[in-house]
N, C-alpha and C positions, 0 to 999 in steps of 0.2 A: 504493499499500500504505499503510495507517495503522499507528499504533503508534509506540513510541519506542525508540530505540537506547540501551542501557545498556552503557557501557564500564567494565569493572572496572579498578581500579588495578593489579591483579596477578591471576594465576590460579593454581589449584593443584588437586590431587585432592580429591575430596569422597567420603566414605563415608557411606552410608545403610545402617543395619542395625538389626535388631530387638534389643532389650535382652537377650532370652534366647538369642540366637544362632540361632534357628530361621530357615529359609529365608524370604526376602522377595521377593515378585514386584513388579516395577514395569515399566511399559510406557512407552516414550519415543518421541517423534517428532523428527526433526531435519531441517533444510534448509539448504543454502547458496544464497546469491543475491548479485547484484551490485546495488549501490545506484545511483541516478542519477548519482553522481559517480565510478563505476566501482569503488568499494571492494568487495572480497568480504567478505560478512557471513555469519555462522552464527546460525541461530535454532533453539531447542529448547524442548520442553515435556515434562512428565512427566504421565502419565495415572494419576490416582488414584481411589479410592472412599473413602467414609466409613469411619471406624475401626470403627463399630459394625456394618458390613455382615456378613452371615453368611459 
């Protein structure tokens, strides 16, 4: 598996919202897997579209 592992110094909740308070839809994918060293890792991605899409 290619890619790089990013370790954050700390973690915390993140809020993503529209400025006007209207509902916002986001799709995400996540997976957990074990590295070759046996460490349990979590990967995620957010699926987005261009802001100017209809």
